[in-house]
mmCIF file of the N, C-alpha and C atoms, coordinates in Angstrom:
data_MODEL
# 
_entry.id   MODEL 
# 
loop_
_atom_site.group_PDB 
_atom_site.id 
_atom_site.type_symbol 
_atom_site.label_atom_id 
_atom_site.label_alt_id 
_atom_site.label_comp_id 
_atom_site.label_asym_id 
_atom_site.label_entity_id 
_atom_site.label_seq_id 
_atom_site.pdbx_PDB_ins_code 
_atom_site.Cartn_x 
_atom_site.Cartn_y 
_atom_site.Cartn_z 
_atom_site.occupancy 
_atom_site.B_iso_or_equiv 
_atom_site.pdbx_formal_charge 
_atom_site.auth_seq_id 
_atom_site.auth_comp_id 
_atom_site.auth_asym_id 
_atom_site.auth_atom_id 
_atom_site.pdbx_PDB_model_num 
ATOM 1   N N  . MET A 1 1  ? 0.822   -1.174 0.000   1.00 0.00 ? 1  MET A N  1 
ATOM 2   C CA . MET A 1 1  ? 0.000   0.000  0.000   1.00 0.00 ? 1  MET A CA 1 
ATOM 3   C C  . MET A 1 1  ? 0.878   1.254  0.000   1.00 0.00 ? 1  MET A C  1 
ATOM 4   N N  . ARG A 1 2  ? 1.980   1.199  0.702   1.00 0.00 ? 2  ARG A N  1 
ATOM 5   C CA . ARG A 1 2  ? 2.870   2.364  0.728   1.00 0.00 ? 2  ARG A CA 1 
ATOM 6   C C  . ARG A 1 2  ? 3.323   2.722  -0.688  1.00 0.00 ? 2  ARG A C  1 
ATOM 7   N N  . ARG A 1 3  ? 3.649   1.708  -1.468  1.00 0.00 ? 3  ARG A N  1 
ATOM 8   C CA . ARG A 1 3  ? 4.080   1.950  -2.851  1.00 0.00 ? 3  ARG A CA 1 
ATOM 9   C C  . ARG A 1 3  ? 2.931   2.562  -3.663  1.00 0.00 ? 3  ARG A C  1 
ATOM 10  N N  . ASP A 1 4  ? 1.715   2.063  -3.447  1.00 0.00 ? 4  ASP A N  1 
ATOM 11  C CA . ASP A 1 4  ? 0.564   2.626  -4.154  1.00 0.00 ? 4  ASP A CA 1 
ATOM 12  C C  . ASP A 1 4  ? 0.329   4.076  -3.755  1.00 0.00 ? 4  ASP A C  1 
ATOM 13  N N  . PHE A 1 5  ? 0.404   4.368  -2.454  1.00 0.00 ? 5  PHE A N  1 
ATOM 14  C CA . PHE A 1 5  ? 0.223   5.750  -2.023  1.00 0.00 ? 5  PHE A CA 1 
ATOM 15  C C  . PHE A 1 5  ? 1.294   6.648  -2.646  1.00 0.00 ? 5  PHE A C  1 
ATOM 16  N N  . SER A 1 6  ? 2.518   6.190  -2.658  1.00 0.00 ? 6  SER A N  1 
ATOM 17  C CA . SER A 1 6  ? 3.596   6.969  -3.254  1.00 0.00 ? 6  SER A CA 1 
ATOM 18  C C  . SER A 1 6  ? 3.340   7.198  -4.740  1.00 0.00 ? 6  SER A C  1 
ATOM 19  N N  . ARG A 1 7  ? 2.922   6.170  -5.440  1.00 0.00 ? 7  ARG A N  1 
ATOM 20  C CA . ARG A 1 7  ? 2.602   6.265  -6.864  1.00 0.00 ? 7  ARG A CA 1 
ATOM 21  C C  . ARG A 1 7  ? 1.515   7.314  -7.100  1.00 0.00 ? 7  ARG A C  1 
ATOM 22  N N  . LEU A 1 8  ? 0.630   7.465  -6.107  1.00 0.00 ? 8  LEU A N  1 
ATOM 23  C CA . LEU A 1 8  ? -0.484  8.406  -6.215  1.00 0.00 ? 8  LEU A CA 1 
ATOM 24  C C  . LEU A 1 8  ? -0.148  9.785  -5.644  1.00 0.00 ? 8  LEU A C  1 
ATOM 25  N N  . GLY A 1 9  ? 1.110   9.976  -5.235  1.00 0.00 ? 9  GLY A N  1 
ATOM 26  C CA . GLY A 1 9  ? 1.541   11.270 -4.740  1.00 0.00 ? 9  GLY A CA 1 
ATOM 27  C C  . GLY A 1 9  ? 1.168   11.551 -3.298  1.00 0.00 ? 9  GLY A C  1 
ATOM 28  N N  . VAL A 1 10 ? 0.877   10.501 -2.547  1.00 0.00 ? 10 VAL A N  1 
ATOM 29  C CA . VAL A 1 10 ? 0.542   10.651 -1.127  1.00 0.00 ? 10 VAL A CA 1 
ATOM 30  C C  . VAL A 1 10 ? 1.758   10.201 -0.326  1.00 0.00 ? 10 VAL A C  1 
ATOM 31  N N  . ASN A 1 11 ? 2.404   11.170 0.333   1.00 0.00 ? 11 ASN A N  1 
ATOM 32  C CA . ASN A 1 11 ? 3.634   10.863 1.046   1.00 0.00 ? 11 ASN A CA 1 
ATOM 33  C C  . ASN A 1 11 ? 3.596   11.251 2.513   1.00 0.00 ? 11 ASN A C  1 
ATOM 34  N N  . SER A 1 12 ? 2.419   11.642 2.994   1.00 0.00 ? 12 SER A N  1 
ATOM 35  C CA . SER A 1 12 ? 2.285   11.982 4.409   1.00 0.00 ? 12 SER A CA 1 
ATOM 36  C C  . SER A 1 12 ? 0.847   11.735 4.869   1.00 0.00 ? 12 SER A C  1 
ATOM 37  N N  . VAL A 1 13 ? 0.679   11.620 6.155   1.00 0.00 ? 13 VAL A N  1 
ATOM 38  C CA . VAL A 1 13 ? -0.656  11.436 6.731   1.00 0.00 ? 13 VAL A CA 1 
ATOM 39  C C  . VAL A 1 13 ? -1.513  12.663 6.419   1.00 0.00 ? 13 VAL A C  1 
ATOM 40  N N  . GLU A 1 14 ? -0.900  13.834 6.474   1.00 0.00 ? 14 GLU A N  1 
ATOM 41  C CA . GLU A 1 14 ? -1.637  15.067 6.190   1.00 0.00 ? 14 GLU A CA 1 
ATOM 42  C C  . GLU A 1 14 ? -2.178  15.067 4.758   1.00 0.00 ? 14 GLU A C  1 
ATOM 43  N N  . GLN A 1 15 ? -1.358  14.620 3.817   1.00 0.00 ? 15 GLN A N  1 
ATOM 44  C CA . GLN A 1 15 ? -1.824  14.529 2.430   1.00 0.00 ? 15 GLN A CA 1 
ATOM 45  C C  . GLN A 1 15 ? -2.951  13.506 2.312   1.00 0.00 ? 15 GLN A C  1 
ATOM 46  N N  . LEU A 1 16 ? -2.786  12.386 2.972   1.00 0.00 ? 16 LEU A N  1 
ATOM 47  C CA . LEU A 1 16 ? -3.795  11.331 2.906   1.00 0.00 ? 16 LEU A CA 1 
ATOM 48  C C  . LEU A 1 16 ? -5.133  11.815 3.447   1.00 0.00 ? 16 LEU A C  1 
ATOM 49  N N  . ALA A 1 17 ? -5.112  12.586 4.518   1.00 0.00 ? 17 ALA A N  1 
ATOM 50  C CA . ALA A 1 17 ? -6.347  13.074 5.140   1.00 0.00 ? 17 ALA A CA 1 
ATOM 51  C C  . ALA A 1 17 ? -7.165  13.943 4.192   1.00 0.00 ? 17 ALA A C  1 
ATOM 52  N N  . ARG A 1 18 ? -6.511  14.541 3.214   1.00 0.00 ? 18 ARG A N  1 
ATOM 53  C CA . ARG A 1 18 ? -7.197  15.437 2.270   1.00 0.00 ? 18 ARG A CA 1 
ATOM 54  C C  . ARG A 1 18 ? -7.659  14.721 0.996   1.00 0.00 ? 18 ARG A C  1 
ATOM 55  N N  . ARG A 1 19 ? -7.406  13.436 0.899   1.00 0.00 ? 19 ARG A N  1 
ATOM 56  C CA . ARG A 1 19 ? -7.724  12.706 -0.331  1.00 0.00 ? 19 ARG A CA 1 
ATOM 57  C C  . ARG A 1 19 ? -9.023  11.917 -0.215  1.00 0.00 ? 19 ARG A C  1 
ATOM 58  N N  . SER A 1 20 ? -9.612  11.646 -1.335  1.00 0.00 ? 20 SER A N  1 
ATOM 59  C CA . SER A 1 20 ? -10.829 10.835 -1.435  1.00 0.00 ? 20 SER A CA 1 
ATOM 60  C C  . SER A 1 20 ? -10.423 9.382  -1.697  1.00 0.00 ? 20 SER A C  1 
ATOM 61  N N  . PRO A 1 21 ? -10.864 8.444  -0.866  1.00 0.00 ? 21 PRO A N  1 
ATOM 62  C CA . PRO A 1 21 ? -10.515 7.041  -1.107  1.00 0.00 ? 21 PRO A CA 1 
ATOM 63  C C  . PRO A 1 21 ? -10.937 6.554  -2.498  1.00 0.00 ? 21 PRO A C  1 
ATOM 64  N N  . LYS A 1 22 ? -12.130 6.956  -2.938  1.00 0.00 ? 22 LYS A N  1 
ATOM 65  C CA . LYS A 1 22 ? -12.628 6.512  -4.247  1.00 0.00 ? 22 LYS A CA 1 
ATOM 66  C C  . LYS A 1 22 ? -11.781 7.098  -5.371  1.00 0.00 ? 22 LYS A C  1 
ATOM 67  N N  . ARG A 1 23 ? -11.404 8.356  -5.240  1.00 0.00 ? 23 ARG A N  1 
ATOM 68  C CA . ARG A 1 23 ? -10.552 8.957  -6.276  1.00 0.00 ? 23 ARG A CA 1 
ATOM 69  C C  . ARG A 1 23 ? -9.173  8.320  -6.300  1.00 0.00 ? 23 ARG A C  1 
ATOM 70  N N  . LEU A 1 24 ? -8.638  8.006  -5.121  1.00 0.00 ? 24 LEU A N  1 
ATOM 71  C CA . LEU A 1 24 ? -7.356  7.298  -5.063  1.00 0.00 ? 24 LEU A CA 1 
ATOM 72  C C  . LEU A 1 24 ? -7.457  5.956  -5.782  1.00 0.00 ? 24 LEU A C  1 
ATOM 73  N N  . TYR A 1 25 ? -8.522  5.225  -5.496  1.00 0.00 ? 25 TYR A N  1 
ATOM 74  C CA . TYR A 1 25 ? -8.743  3.912  -6.103  1.00 0.00 ? 25 TYR A CA 1 
ATOM 75  C C  . TYR A 1 25 ? -8.863  4.040  -7.629  1.00 0.00 ? 25 TYR A C  1 
ATOM 76  N N  . ASP A 1 26 ? -9.708  4.969  -8.072  1.00 0.00 ? 26 ASP A N  1 
ATOM 77  C CA . ASP A 1 26 ? -9.897  5.146  -9.516  1.00 0.00 ? 26 ASP A CA 1 
ATOM 78  C C  . ASP A 1 26 ? -8.584  5.535  -10.207 1.00 0.00 ? 26 ASP A C  1 
ATOM 79  N N  . GLU A 1 27 ? -7.813  6.405  -9.553  1.00 0.00 ? 27 GLU A N  1 
ATOM 80  C CA . GLU A 1 27 ? -6.534  6.830  -10.135 1.00 0.00 ? 27 GLU A CA 1 
ATOM 81  C C  . GLU A 1 27 ? -5.541  5.664  -10.185 1.00 0.00 ? 27 GLU A C  1 
ATOM 82  N N  . LEU A 1 28 ? -5.524  4.828  -9.157  1.00 0.00 ? 28 LEU A N  1 
ATOM 83  C CA . LEU A 1 28 ? -4.629  3.669  -9.169  1.00 0.00 ? 28 LEU A CA 1 
ATOM 84  C C  . LEU A 1 28 ? -5.009  2.715  -10.297 1.00 0.00 ? 28 LEU A C  1 
ATOM 85  N N  . CYS A 1 29 ? -6.301  2.489  -10.477 1.00 0.00 ? 29 CYS A N  1 
ATOM 86  C CA . CYS A 1 29 ? -6.755  1.636  -11.584 1.00 0.00 ? 29 CYS A CA 1 
ATOM 87  C C  . CYS A 1 29 ? -6.303  2.215  -12.920 1.00 0.00 ? 29 CYS A C  1 
ATOM 88  N N  . ARG A 1 30 ? -6.455  3.521  -13.070 1.00 0.00 ? 30 ARG A N  1 
ATOM 89  C CA . ARG A 1 30 ? -6.055  4.174  -14.320 1.00 0.00 ? 30 ARG A CA 1 
ATOM 90  C C  . ARG A 1 30 ? -4.553  4.047  -14.546 1.00 0.00 ? 30 ARG A C  1 
ATOM 91  N N  . ARG A 1 31 ? -3.775  4.325  -13.507 1.00 0.00 ? 31 ARG A N  1 
ATOM 92  C CA . ARG A 1 31 ? -2.311  4.305  -13.664 1.00 0.00 ? 31 ARG A CA 1 
ATOM 93  C C  . ARG A 1 31 ? -1.758  2.908  -13.905 1.00 0.00 ? 31 ARG A C  1 
ATOM 94  N N  . THR A 1 32 ? -2.387  1.908  -13.321 1.00 0.00 ? 32 THR A N  1 
ATOM 95  C CA . THR A 1 32 ? -1.898  0.540  -13.510 1.00 0.00 ? 32 THR A CA 1 
ATOM 96  C C  . THR A 1 32 ? -2.486  -0.119 -14.753 1.00 0.00 ? 32 THR A C  1 
ATOM 97  N N  . GLY A 1 33 ? -3.543  0.484  -15.291 1.00 0.00 ? 33 GLY A N  1 
ATOM 98  C CA . GLY A 1 33 ? -4.173  -0.077 -16.476 1.00 0.00 ? 33 GLY A CA 1 
ATOM 99  C C  . GLY A 1 33 ? -4.989  -1.313 -16.193 1.00 0.00 ? 33 GLY A C  1 
ATOM 100 N N  . GLN A 1 34 ? -5.330  -1.520 -14.932 1.00 0.00 ? 34 GLN A N  1 
ATOM 101 C CA . GLN A 1 34 ? -6.171  -2.669 -14.593 1.00 0.00 ? 34 GLN A CA 1 
ATOM 102 C C  . GLN A 1 34 ? -7.028  -2.348 -13.373 1.00 0.00 ? 34 GLN A C  1 
ATOM 103 N N  . ARG A 1 35 ? -8.175  -3.002 -13.327 1.00 0.00 ? 35 ARG A N  1 
ATOM 104 C CA . ARG A 1 35 ? -9.062  -2.828 -12.178 1.00 0.00 ? 35 ARG A CA 1 
ATOM 105 C C  . ARG A 1 35 ? -8.428  -3.510 -10.975 1.00 0.00 ? 35 ARG A C  1 
ATOM 106 N N  . GLN A 1 36 ? -8.312  -2.763 -9.900  1.00 0.00 ? 36 GLN A N  1 
ATOM 107 C CA . GLN A 1 36 ? -7.755  -3.305 -8.666  1.00 0.00 ? 36 GLN A CA 1 
ATOM 108 C C  . GLN A 1 36 ? -8.850  -4.033 -7.890  1.00 0.00 ? 36 GLN A C  1 
ATOM 109 N N  . ASP A 1 37 ? -8.445  -4.947 -7.040  1.00 0.00 ? 37 ASP A N  1 
ATOM 110 C CA . ASP A 1 37 ? -9.379  -5.637 -6.159  1.00 0.00 ? 37 ASP A CA 1 
ATOM 111 C C  . ASP A 1 37 ? -10.131 -4.600 -5.333  1.00 0.00 ? 37 ASP A C  1 
ATOM 112 N N  . PRO A 1 38 ? -11.430 -4.754 -5.138  1.00 0.00 ? 38 PRO A N  1 
ATOM 113 C CA . PRO A 1 38 ? -12.190 -3.796 -4.339  1.00 0.00 ? 38 PRO A CA 1 
ATOM 114 C C  . PRO A 1 38 ? -11.679 -3.668 -2.906  1.00 0.00 ? 38 PRO A C  1 
ATOM 115 N N  . CYS A 1 39 ? -10.962 -4.654 -2.413  1.00 0.00 ? 39 CYS A N  1 
ATOM 116 C CA . CYS A 1 39 ? -10.397 -4.558 -1.064  1.00 0.00 ? 39 CYS A CA 1 
ATOM 117 C C  . CYS A 1 39 ? -9.333  -3.461 -0.993  1.00 0.00 ? 39 CYS A C  1 
ATOM 118 N N  . VAL A 1 40 ? -8.758  -3.084 -2.133  1.00 0.00 ? 40 VAL A N  1 
ATOM 119 C CA . VAL A 1 40 ? -7.830  -1.953 -2.164  1.00 0.00 ? 40 VAL A CA 1 
ATOM 120 C C  . VAL A 1 40 ? -8.596  -0.674 -1.820  1.00 0.00 ? 40 VAL A C  1 
ATOM 121 N N  . LEU A 1 41 ? -9.792  -0.521 -2.382  1.00 0.00 ? 41 LEU A N  1 
ATOM 122 C CA . LEU A 1 41 ? -10.634 0.628  -2.044  1.00 0.00 ? 41 LEU A CA 1 
ATOM 123 C C  . LEU A 1 41 ? -10.950 0.624  -0.552  1.00 0.00 ? 41 LEU A C  1 
ATOM 124 N N  . ASP A 1 42 ? -11.273 -0.535 -0.010  1.00 0.00 ? 42 ASP A N  1 
ATOM 125 C CA . ASP A 1 42 ? -11.584 -0.636 1.417   1.00 0.00 ? 42 ASP A CA 1 
ATOM 126 C C  . ASP A 1 42 ? -10.379 -0.247 2.267   1.00 0.00 ? 42 ASP A C  1 
ATOM 127 N N  . THR A 1 43 ? -9.201  -0.635 1.829   1.00 0.00 ? 43 THR A N  1 
ATOM 128 C CA . THR A 1 43 ? -7.976  -0.271 2.544   1.00 0.00 ? 43 THR A CA 1 
ATOM 129 C C  . THR A 1 43 ? -7.748  1.230  2.478   1.00 0.00 ? 43 THR A C  1 
ATOM 130 N N  . PHE A 1 44 ? -7.991  1.825  1.306   1.00 0.00 ? 44 PHE A N  1 
ATOM 131 C CA . PHE A 1 44 ? -7.883  3.278  1.184   1.00 0.00 ? 44 PHE A CA 1 
ATOM 132 C C  . PHE A 1 44 ? -8.877  3.964  2.117   1.00 0.00 ? 44 PHE A C  1 
ATOM 133 N N  . ARG A 1 45 ? -10.088 3.437  2.213   1.00 0.00 ? 45 ARG A N  1 
ATOM 134 C CA . ARG A 1 45 ? -11.092 4.039  3.102   1.00 0.00 ? 45 ARG A CA 1 
ATOM 135 C C  . ARG A 1 45 ? -10.643 3.973  4.559   1.00 0.00 ? 45 ARG A C  1 
ATOM 136 N N  . ALA A 1 46 ? -10.107 2.835  4.960   1.00 0.00 ? 46 ALA A N  1 
ATOM 137 C CA . ALA A 1 46 ? -9.622  2.703  6.335   1.00 0.00 ? 46 ALA A CA 1 
ATOM 138 C C  . ALA A 1 46 ? -8.467  3.663  6.600   1.00 0.00 ? 46 ALA A C  1 
ATOM 139 N N  . ALA A 1 47 ? -7.563  3.776  5.658   1.00 0.00 ? 47 ALA A N  1 
ATOM 140 C CA . ALA A 1 47 ? -6.395  4.650  5.835   1.00 0.00 ? 47 ALA A CA 1 
ATOM 141 C C  . ALA A 1 47 ? -6.801  6.116  5.897   1.00 0.00 ? 47 ALA A C  1 
ATOM 142 N N  . VAL A 1 48 ? -7.683  6.546  5.012   1.00 0.00 ? 48 VAL A N  1 
ATOM 143 C CA . VAL A 1 48 ? -8.125  7.938  5.009   1.00 0.00 ? 48 VAL A CA 1 
ATOM 144 C C  . VAL A 1 48 ? -8.903  8.248  6.284   1.00 0.00 ? 48 VAL A C  1 
ATOM 145 N N  . ALA A 1 49 ? -9.761  7.328  6.705   1.00 0.00 ? 49 ALA A N  1 
ATOM 146 C CA . ALA A 1 49 ? -10.528 7.541  7.940   1.00 0.00 ? 49 ALA A CA 1 
ATOM 147 C C  . ALA A 1 49 ? -9.592  7.732  9.127   1.00 0.00 ? 49 ALA A C  1 
ATOM 148 N N  . GLN A 1 50 ? -8.544  6.928  9.200   1.00 0.00 ? 50 GLN A N  1 
ATOM 149 C CA . GLN A 1 50 ? -7.574  7.061  10.291  1.00 0.00 ? 50 GLN A CA 1 
ATOM 150 C C  . GLN A 1 50 ? -6.774  8.352  10.176  1.00 0.00 ? 50 GLN A C  1 
ATOM 151 N N  . ALA A 1 51 ? -6.440  8.743  8.960   1.00 0.00 ? 51 ALA A N  1 
ATOM 152 C CA . ALA A 1 51 ? -5.691  9.990  8.769   1.00 0.00 ? 51 ALA A CA 1 
ATOM 153 C C  . ALA A 1 51 ? -6.535  11.196 9.183   1.00 0.00 ? 51 ALA A C  1 
ATOM 154 N N  . GLN A 1 52 ? -7.825  11.119 8.945   1.00 0.00 ? 52 GLN A N  1 
ATOM 155 C CA . GLN A 1 52 ? -8.710  12.222 9.297   1.00 0.00 ? 52 GLN A CA 1 
ATOM 156 C C  . GLN A 1 52 ? -9.062  12.256 10.781  1.00 0.00 ? 52 GLN A C  1 
ATOM 157 N N  . ASP A 1 53 ? -9.024  11.091 11.423  1.00 0.00 ? 53 ASP A N  1 
ATOM 158 C CA . ASP A 1 53 ? -9.403  11.018 12.840  1.00 0.00 ? 53 ASP A CA 1 
ATOM 159 C C  . ASP A 1 53 ? -8.456  10.074 13.573  1.00 0.00 ? 53 ASP A C  1 
ATOM 160 N N  . PRO A 1 54 ? -7.410  10.613 14.193  1.00 0.00 ? 54 PRO A N  1 
ATOM 161 C CA . PRO A 1 54 ? -6.453  9.754  14.905  1.00 0.00 ? 54 PRO A CA 1 
ATOM 162 C C  . PRO A 1 54 ? -7.073  8.990  16.070  1.00 0.00 ? 54 PRO A C  1 
ATOM 163 N N  . ASP A 1 55 ? -8.243  9.437  16.528  1.00 0.00 ? 55 ASP A N  1 
ATOM 164 C CA . ASP A 1 55 ? -8.943  8.757  17.627  1.00 0.00 ? 55 ASP A CA 1 
ATOM 165 C C  . ASP A 1 55 ? -10.063 7.851  17.119  1.00 0.00 ? 55 ASP A C  1 
ATOM 166 N N  . LEU A 1 56 ? -9.997  7.483  15.865  1.00 0.00 ? 56 LEU A N  1 
ATOM 167 C CA . LEU A 1 56 ? -11.003 6.620  15.252  1.00 0.00 ? 56 LEU A CA 1 
ATOM 168 C C  . LEU A 1 56 ? -11.115 5.320  16.046  1.00 0.00 ? 56 LEU A C  1 
ATOM 169 N N  . PRO A 1 57 ? -12.330 4.890  16.367  1.00 0.00 ? 57 PRO A N  1 
ATOM 170 C CA . PRO A 1 57 ? -12.464 3.616  17.078  1.00 0.00 ? 57 PRO A CA 1 
ATOM 171 C C  . PRO A 1 57 ? -11.793 2.476  16.303  1.00 0.00 ? 57 PRO A C  1 
ATOM 172 N N  . ILE A 1 58 ? -11.170 1.600  17.032  1.00 0.00 ? 58 ILE A N  1 
ATOM 173 C CA . ILE A 1 58 ? -10.358 0.530  16.438  1.00 0.00 ? 58 ILE A CA 1 
ATOM 174 C C  . ILE A 1 58 ? -11.127 -0.305 15.417  1.00 0.00 ? 58 ILE A C  1 
ATOM 175 N N  . GLU A 1 59 ? -12.417 -0.506 15.636  1.00 0.00 ? 59 GLU A N  1 
ATOM 176 C CA . GLU A 1 59 ? -13.183 -1.342 14.700  1.00 0.00 ? 59 GLU A CA 1 
ATOM 177 C C  . GLU A 1 59 ? -13.315 -0.702 13.321  1.00 0.00 ? 59 GLU A C  1 
ATOM 178 N N  . TYR A 1 60 ? -13.091 0.622  13.212  1.00 0.00 ? 60 TYR A N  1 
ATOM 179 C CA . TYR A 1 60 ? -13.154 1.299  11.917  1.00 0.00 ? 60 TYR A CA 1 
ATOM 180 C C  . TYR A 1 60 ? -11.786 1.388  11.251  1.00 0.00 ? 60 TYR A C  1 
ATOM 181 N N  . CYS A 1 61 ? -10.770 0.905  11.898  1.00 0.00 ? 61 CYS A N  1 
ATOM 182 C CA . CYS A 1 61 ? -9.395  1.032  11.386  1.00 0.00 ? 61 CYS A CA 1 
ATOM 183 C C  . CYS A 1 61 ? -8.959  -0.126 10.504  1.00 0.00 ? 61 CYS A C  1 
ATOM 184 N N  . VAL A 1 62 ? -9.805  -1.104 10.329  1.00 0.00 ? 62 VAL A N  1 
ATOM 185 C CA . VAL A 1 62 ? -9.437  -2.295 9.558   1.00 0.00 ? 62 VAL A CA 1 
ATOM 186 C C  . VAL A 1 62 ? -10.181 -2.304 8.223   1.00 0.00 ? 62 VAL A C  1 
ATOM 187 N N  . TRP A 1 63 ? -9.504  -2.773 7.203   1.00 0.00 ? 63 TRP A N  1 
ATOM 188 C CA . TRP A 1 63 ? -10.103 -2.737 5.868   1.00 0.00 ? 63 TRP A CA 1 
ATOM 189 C C  . TRP A 1 63 ? -11.361 -3.575 5.779   1.00 0.00 ? 63 TRP A C  1 
ATOM 190 N N  . TRP A 1 64 ? -11.453 -4.670 6.517   1.00 0.00 ? 64 TRP A N  1 
ATOM 191 C CA . TRP A 1 64 ? -12.617 -5.546 6.379   1.00 0.00 ? 64 TRP A CA 1 
ATOM 192 C C  . TRP A 1 64 ? -13.885 -4.901 6.931   1.00 0.00 ? 64 TRP A C  1 
ATOM 193 N N  . PHE A 1 65 ? -13.764 -3.942 7.841   1.00 0.00 ? 65 PHE A N  1 
ATOM 194 C CA . PHE A 1 65 ? -14.955 -3.185 8.249   1.00 0.00 ? 65 PHE A CA 1 
ATOM 195 C C  . PHE A 1 65 ? -15.505 -2.440 7.034   1.00 0.00 ? 65 PHE A C  1 
ATOM 196 N N  . TRP A 1 66 ? -14.609 -1.809 6.282   1.00 0.00 ? 66 TRP A N  1 
ATOM 197 C CA . TRP A 1 66 ? -15.027 -1.022 5.121   1.00 0.00 ? 66 TRP A CA 1 
ATOM 198 C C  . TRP A 1 66 ? -15.540 -1.913 3.991   1.00 0.00 ? 66 TRP A C  1 
ATOM 199 N N  . SER A 1 67 ? -15.086 -3.162 3.929   1.00 0.00 ? 67 SER A N  1 
ATOM 200 C CA . SER A 1 67 ? -15.657 -4.119 2.973   1.00 0.00 ? 67 SER A CA 1 
ATOM 201 C C  . SER A 1 67 ? -17.119 -4.374 3.307   1.00 0.00 ? 67 SER A C  1 
ATOM 202 N N  . ARG A 1 68 ? -17.398 -4.500 4.589   1.00 0.00 ? 68 ARG A N  1 
ATOM 203 C CA . ARG A 1 68 ? -18.778 -4.723 5.024   1.00 0.00 ? 68 ARG A CA 1 
ATOM 204 C C  . ARG A 1 68 ? -19.647 -3.494 4.741   1.00 0.00 ? 68 ARG A C  1 
ATOM 205 N N  . VAL A 1 69 ? -19.087 -2.302 4.892   1.00 0.00 ? 69 VAL A N  1 
ATOM 206 C CA . VAL A 1 69 ? -19.817 -1.075 4.547   1.00 0.00 ? 69 VAL A CA 1 
ATOM 207 C C  . VAL A 1 69 ? -20.109 -1.077 3.050   1.00 0.00 ? 69 VAL A C  1 
ATOM 208 N N  . ARG A 1 70 ? -19.100 -1.358 2.234   1.00 0.00 ? 70 ARG A N  1 
ATOM 209 C CA . ARG A 1 70 ? -19.261 -1.369 0.775   1.00 0.00 ? 70 ARG A CA 1 
ATOM 210 C C  . ARG A 1 70 ? -20.333 -2.353 0.327   1.00 0.00 ? 70 ARG A C  1 
ATOM 211 N N  . LYS A 1 71 ? -20.402 -3.477 1.004   1.00 0.00 ? 71 LYS A N  1 
ATOM 212 C CA . LYS A 1 71 ? -21.383 -4.513 0.663   1.00 0.00 ? 71 LYS A CA 1 
ATOM 213 C C  . LYS A 1 71 ? -22.767 -4.236 1.267   1.00 0.00 ? 71 LYS A C  1 
ATOM 214 N N  . GLY A 1 72 ? -22.884 -3.172 2.056   1.00 0.00 ? 72 GLY A N  1 
ATOM 215 C CA . GLY A 1 72 ? -24.168 -2.826 2.658   1.00 0.00 ? 72 GLY A CA 1 
ATOM 216 C C  . GLY A 1 72 ? -24.528 -3.657 3.879   1.00 0.00 ? 72 GLY A C  1 
ATOM 217 N N  . GLU A 1 73 ? -23.543 -4.364 4.445   1.00 0.00 ? 73 GLU A N  1 
ATOM 218 C CA . GLU A 1 73 ? -23.803 -5.212 5.606   1.00 0.00 ? 73 GLU A CA 1 
ATOM 219 C C  . GLU A 1 73 ? -23.861 -4.420 6.907   1.00 0.00 ? 73 GLU A C  1 
ATOM 220 N N  . VAL A 1 74 ? -23.168 -3.286 6.949   1.00 0.00 ? 74 VAL A N  1 
ATOM 221 C CA . VAL A 1 74 ? -23.185 -2.399 8.116   1.00 0.00 ? 74 VAL A CA 1 
ATOM 222 C C  . VAL A 1 74 ? -23.243 -0.959 7.626   1.00 0.00 ? 74 VAL A C  1 
ATOM 223 N N  . PRO A 1 75 ? -23.832 -0.071 8.416   1.00 0.00 ? 75 PRO A N  1 
ATOM 224 C CA . PRO A 1 75 ? -23.857 1.332  7.992   1.00 0.00 ? 75 PRO A CA 1 
ATOM 225 C C  . PRO A 1 75 ? -22.484 1.971  8.182   1.00 0.00 ? 75 PRO A C  1 
ATOM 226 N N  . PRO A 1 76 ? -22.192 2.997  7.399   1.00 0.00 ? 76 PRO A N  1 
ATOM 227 C CA . PRO A 1 76 ? -20.916 3.698  7.589   1.00 0.00 ? 76 PRO A CA 1 
ATOM 228 C C  . PRO A 1 76 ? -20.913 4.418  8.926   1.00 0.00 ? 76 PRO A C  1 
ATOM 229 N N  . PRO A 1 77 ? -19.764 4.619  9.492   1.00 0.00 ? 77 PRO A N  1 
ATOM 230 C CA . PRO A 1 77 ? -19.720 5.358  10.766  1.00 0.00 ? 77 PRO A CA 1 
ATOM 231 C C  . PRO A 1 77 ? -20.113 6.812  10.540  1.00 0.00 ? 77 PRO A C  1 
ATOM 232 N N  . ARG A 1 78 ? -20.573 7.427  11.581  1.00 0.00 ? 78 ARG A N  1 
ATOM 233 C CA . ARG A 1 78 ? -20.969 8.847  11.476  1.00 0.00 ? 78 ARG A CA 1 
ATOM 234 C C  . ARG A 1 78 ? -19.801 9.738  11.733  1.00 0.00 ? 78 ARG A C  1 
# 
């Protein structure tokens, strides 16, 4: 993921906090020329959420929580 963030021009937590997970995902797909696994999007969502809120509850810090949100199994955090 670090290599992907670097490829996307994200080199600090502050930069990450200002980015859109979906835009990061779409840009990575474009730059690599292939559709990335949707779990990459979930990982971006977890990373951005943590960058925006250092006190984020631990259950929101893992990519698989965001997979469940994407699949509609749980509501997104407020």
